[in-house]
C-alpha positions in Angstrom: 0.0 -0.2 -0.1 0.9 3.3 -1.2 2.6 4.9 2.2 0.2 8.0 1.8 -2.6 5.7 3.3 -0.8 5.8 5.7 0.8 9.6 7.0 -1.6 10.9 9.7 -2.3 15.6 8.7 -4.0 17.5 11.4 -5.9 21.0 11.1 -3.8 23.8 11.8 -6.2 26.8 13.2 -5.0 29.4 10.0 -7.3 33.0 10.8 -11.1 33.8 9.8 -12.6 34.1 6.9 -14.6 37.5 5.9 -18.2 35.6 6.9 -16.4 35.0 10.8 -15.6 30.7 9.9 -12.7 29.4 11.3 -10.7 29.0 8.7 -8.6 25.3 8.6 -5.2 24.5 6.9 -4.2 20.3 6.2 -0.4 19.9 7.3 1.9 16.3 8.4 2.0 15.4 10.6 6.1 15.7 12.2 6.6 12.1 12.3 4.3 10.5 9.6 7.2 12.1 6.4 9.6 10.0 4.9 11.9 12.6 5.3 11.0 15.5 8.0 11.9 19.0 7.7 15.0 20.5 8.8 17.2 23.6 9.9 19.6 24.6 7.8 23.2 22.6 9.5 20.5 20.8 11.7 19.6 20.8 14.7 22.7 22.4 16.4 22.9 25.5 14.5 18.7 25.5 15.2 20.2 25.6 18.4 22.2 27.9 17.7 20.4 30.3 16.2 18.0 29.7 19.4 21.1 30.9 21.5 21.7 33.8 19.4 18.7 35.1 18.4 16.7 35.2 21.7 16.0 38.3 23.5 15.4 37.9 27.4 13.1 40.1 28.0 13.9 41.5 31.1 11.4 42.0 33.3 11.1 38.5 33.0 15.2 38.4 33.7 14.8 40.4 36.7 11.8 37.9 38.4 13.5 35.6 37.7 11.3 33.3 35.6 12.5 30.8 33.8 11.7 27.8 32.2 10.4 26.6 28.6 8.1 27.8 26.2 6.7 25.1 24.1 5.9 25.4 20.3 4.2 24.6 17.5 4.8 26.1 13.4 4.3 24.7 10.3 7.6 24.6 8.3 6.0 24.9 4.3 6.2 23.6 1.3 8.2 26.3 -0.2 10.8 26.1 3.8 9.2 28.7 5.7 7.8 28.9 8.9 3.8 29.6 9.7 1.5 29.6 11.8 3.5 30.1 15.2 1.2 28.9 18.7 2.2 27.7 22.3 1.3 25.3 23.4 2.9 25.4 26.5 3.6 28.1 27.9 6.1 30.3 30.8 4.8 33.8 30.9 3.5 35.9 28.2 7.1 37.4 28.2 8.6 34.6 27.1 6.1 32.7 25.2 5.5 35.6 22.6 9.7 35.8 22.3 10.2 32.5 22.2 6.7 33.4 19.1 9.2 36.0 17.4 12.7 33.8 17.1 10.5 30.9 15.6 8.8 33.1 13.4 12.0 34.5 12.4 13.6 31.9 11.9 15.7 31.1 7.5 14.1 28.4 5.6 14.8 25.1 6.7 14.2 22.1 4.1 10.6 21.6 3.9 9.4 18.1 4.4 8.9 15.1 2.4 6.4 12.6 1.7 6.9 9.9 -1.7 9.2 13.5 -2.6 6.8 15.4 -2.5 7.4 18.3 -0.4 4.8 18.8 1.7 3.8 21.0 5.0 4.3 19.8 8.2 4.1 20.3 11.8 6.5 20.7 14.3 7.5 20.7 17.1 10.0 22.5 19.2 11.0 24.8 22.9 13.0 27.7 23.0 14.7 27.4 26.5 14.4 30.7 28.9 17.2 30.2 31.8 18.9 32.6 34.0 
């Protein structure tokens, strides 16, 4: 049976129509594609990018707030990033900073299913430690 029949997809909220109806896009789950999307240079360079881009919010830093903000985002067919959402937050300013970092990532190598580029939902965390 073709692998496509076994691939799992999910719906990601994509805003509202003019009439106020919620819009969704269908994307593939990370673990169900033939080739997983990847940051240019791999996970080591992704961590380096996050660490060099992160600006710890001053008030949160002064108050000693730490933790990991877990987000989901979509790596589109062209490698661009969209639909960044906080799944498990820490504190509003840290959550906002994690979304900012992930939203501005460079193009990824897109995920593929049977050789064809497909949109894939990825989950990653951004750590904040003093």
